[in-house]
C-alpha positions as CSV (number, residue, x, y, z in Angstrom):
1,M,33.6,33.4,5.7
2,K,32.6,30.2,7.3
3,S,30.0,31.6,9.3
4,R,28.6,33.2,5.8
5,Q,28.0,30.4,4.2
6,L,26.2,28.3,6.8
7,L,23.9,31.1,7.2
8,T,22.7,30.9,3.5
9,L,22.4,27.0,4.3
10,I,19.9,27.3,6.9
11,P,17.4,29.3,5.0
12,A,17.6,26.8,2.2
13,A,17.8,23.6,4.5
14,A,14.5,25.3,6.6
15,A,12.9,25.6,3.4
16,A,13.5,22.1,2.0
17,V,12.2,20.7,5.7
18,A,9.1,22.6,5.3
19,G,8.2,21.6,1.9
20,L,9.2,17.9,3.2
21,F,6.6,18.0,6.0
22,L,3.7,19.7,2.9
23,T,3.8,17.3,1.1
24,S,3.6,14.8,3.9
25,C,0.3,16.2,4.9
26,A,-1.0,15.8,1.1
27,T,-5.0,15.0,1.9
28,P,-5.5,11.0,1.6
29,G,-8.0,9.0,-0.1
30,P,-10.5,10.0,-3.0
31,P,-10.4,14.0,-2.0
32,G,-6.8,13.8,-2.8
33,R,-6.4,12.2,-6.3
34,I,-9.8,14.1,-7.4
35,E,-6.3,17.1,-5.9
36,R,-3.8,15.7,-7.9
37,Y,-5.9,14.5,-11.2
38,P,-8.6,17.3,-11.6
39,G,-8.8,16.3,-15.5
40,M,-9.7,12.7,-14.6
41,Y,-12.0,13.5,-12.5
42,T,-13.6,15.6,-14.4
43,A,-14.0,13.7,-17.3
44,L,-16.2,11.6,-15.9
45,P,-20.0,11.7,-16.4
46,P,-21.7,13.4,-13.0
47,V,-22.7,9.8,-12.0
48,M,-19.8,8.3,-11.5
49,Q,-18.2,11.6,-9.8
50,Q,-20.4,11.6,-7.0
51,A,-19.4,8.0,-6.7
52,V,-16.0,8.5,-6.7
53,R,-16.5,11.7,-4.2
54,E,-18.2,8.2,-2.1
55,G,-15.7,6.5,-2.7
56,R,-17.5,3.5,-4.5
57,I,-17.0,1.6,-7.4
58,L,-20.0,1.5,-10.7
59,E,-20.0,-1.4,-13.1
60,G,-19.1,0.5,-16.2
61,M,-16.9,2.7,-14.9
62,S,-12.9,3.1,-15.9
63,K,-10.2,2.3,-14.6
64,D,-9.3,5.8,-13.9
65,A,-12.5,6.2,-11.9
66,V,-10.8,3.0,-10.3
67,Y,-8.4,4.3,-9.5
68,L,-10.0,7.9,-8.5
69,A,-11.8,5.6,-5.8
70,W,-10.0,3.5,-4.7
71,G,-6.4,4.1,-5.5
72,R,-3.4,1.8,-7.4
73,P,-4.2,-1.2,-6.8
74,D,-2.1,-4.0,-5.2
75,G,-1.7,-6.7,-7.4
76,V,-2.9,-6.6,-11.3
77,T,-4.2,-10.2,-12.9
78,T,-4.4,-9.8,-16.8
79,G,-5.6,-12.8,-19.2
80,S,-8.2,-13.5,-22.1
81,Q,-11.5,-15.6,-21.7
82,N,-13.4,-17.0,-24.5
83,G,-11.0,-14.5,-26.5
84,V,-12.0,-11.4,-24.6
85,P,-8.9,-9.6,-22.6
86,F,-9.8,-9.1,-19.0
87,E,-7.7,-6.9,-16.7
88,H,-8.4,-8.0,-12.4
89,W,-7.0,-5.3,-10.3
90,R,-7.0,-6.4,-6.5
91,Y,-6.9,-4.3,-3.3
92,T,-4.8,-6.1,-0.2
93,A,-5.1,-5.3,3.6
94,L,-3.2,-6.5,6.8
95,Q,-5.3,-9.0,9.1
96,P,-3.6,-9.8,12.2
97,I,-3.0,-13.4,13.4
98,Y,-2.3,-13.6,16.8
99,H,-0.3,-16.5,18.4
100,S,1.9,-17.4,21.3
101,N,5.2,-19.7,20.5
102,L,7.7,-21.1,22.5
103,T,11.1,-22.2,21.0
104,M,13.6,-24.2,23.2
105,G,17.1,-25.6,21.5
106,Y,20.6,-26.6,22.9
107,G,22.5,-23.8,19.8
108,F,25.1,-26.5,18.4
109,G,27.6,-25.5,16.4
110,Y,28.8,-22.4,18.2
111,R,32.7,-22.5,18.0
112,G,34.1,-21.0,21.1
113,Y,38.0,-20.0,21.6
114,Y,39.9,-22.9,20.3
115,G,37.2,-24.6,18.0
116,H,35.2,-26.0,21.0
117,H,31.7,-26.3,20.5
118,Y,29.7,-25.0,23.3
119,S,26.2,-22.7,23.6
120,P,24.1,-23.2,26.7
121,A,20.9,-24.0,25.6
122,Y,18.3,-21.1,25.0
123,F,14.0,-21.0,25.4
124,A,12.7,-17.6,23.9
125,Y,8.6,-17.0,24.4
126,D,7.1,-15.4,22.1
127,T,3.6,-13.1,21.8
128,G,1.9,-10.7,19.9
129,P,0.7,-10.2,16.2
130,D,2.1,-10.6,12.7
131,Y,0.5,-9.2,9.8
132,V,-0.6,-11.0,6.8
133,P,-1.7,-9.3,3.4
134,V,-5.3,-10.7,2.6
135,T,-7.2,-9.9,-0.5
136,A,-9.4,-6.6,0.5
137,A,-11.3,-6.0,-2.9
138,V,-11.5,-7.0,-6.3
139,V,-12.2,-4.8,-9.7
140,R,-13.1,-7.0,-12.8
141,F,-12.4,-5.1,-16.3
142,K,-13.2,-6.5,-20.1
143,N,-12.2,-3.3,-22.4
144,D,-11.2,-1.2,-20.0
145,Q,-15.1,-1.2,-18.0
146,V,-15.6,-2.5,-15.1
147,V,-18.0,-5.8,-15.6
148,S,-17.9,-6.7,-11.8
149,W,-16.2,-6.4,-8.1
150,E,-16.4,-7.5,-5.0
151,R,-15.1,-6.4,-1.7
152,A,-14.3,-8.6,1.8
153,R,-17.1,-7.4,5.1
């Protein structure tokens, strides 16, 4: 009886694994977002469609067009300037910071057997990059349209 149950679970498990594999192979970048949201893309004028396909931002673009071209922002700032609401979308990238550290210490505070404090001195040497997020691009919107954008080189 258990072998029959196992035999019926094998195809289901194989289908689940195949589904996970296929979803992990989604097309990245603008082509993938255009494929996922064709209605947003077809609603754009031809000039904006071309810019989205190329991953470019143009003044006057809608938030939907910017999303299709550059994806979901990493941060959003909202506010008001002279009574006009604005929104800034911030995109980040990871920048390597190379370092080399030498750490020394005595290890006080360790409680061994019978409450005696003992820990030998230690030395640690660490090298390599750490990655910190930096602002890679900012898109500014007023009245839900791009008024300016900037991108780090």
